[in-house]
N, C-alpha and C positions, 0 to 999 in steps of 0.2 A: 806267575802261575795261578790264576784268579779261578776261584771255585766256580764251576758251572753246573753243578748237579743239585737237584732238589733232594729231600731227605728222603722222599719215597723211592726217586730213582736209587739212591744209594742203598736202601734197605733192601730193594727189589735185585739189585745185583749180588748182594751177599747171600740171600736167601736161594738165588739161582746156584751161585756157587757151592753152598752147602748140599743142594740137591743134585748137583754133578758130581760132588765127593762122594755122597753117599751111594749113588749110582755106581761109580767106581768101585767103592770099597765091595759092594755086592756082586761085582763081577757082570754087572749088565754091559758095560763097556770093556772092551781089549783090543789090543794091538794099536794101529794108527788112528784109530776113532778116540781110543781111550787118551792118548797122548794130545790130540787137537783139543778135545774137550777139557783136559786138565788145564792146558794152556789158556783157554778161553777162561776157565774158572780162577785161575791166578790173576788175570787180567781184570776180571770182573770185581775180585776181591779188592786189589789195589786201586782200583780206581773208585770204588764204593768207599773204602776207608779214607781216602784222601781227597774225595769229594771233587776231582778233576778227571775230565775225559778228553784226551787229546783228539779224538775224532770229531767230538762238539766244538772244540776249540776251532777246528780244521776248517769245519762247515759253517761256523758262526752261530753254533746252536746254544741254548741254554735251557735247562728245566728248572733252574733256580728262580724264585719269585724276586720280582724287583723292590727295591726298598720305596715305600711310598712317604712322602713329605707330609709332615706333622702341620697341620696350621692350627694355631692358638686363637 
């Protein structure tokens, strides 16, 4: 499992998760919509923390910067 997410992507996912949690706590989401958004928030939090997105890997995508070779 090789990291495929850039730091900005990871931070964005965690911020979105926090926003979803705040909307849930405030009562904006209820019922089935609340369950679906909380599942999305959990997935975003986990992928943001570990730096790996299975969907990116499935489609061969990456937002991580490639390492550059240093020439001396």
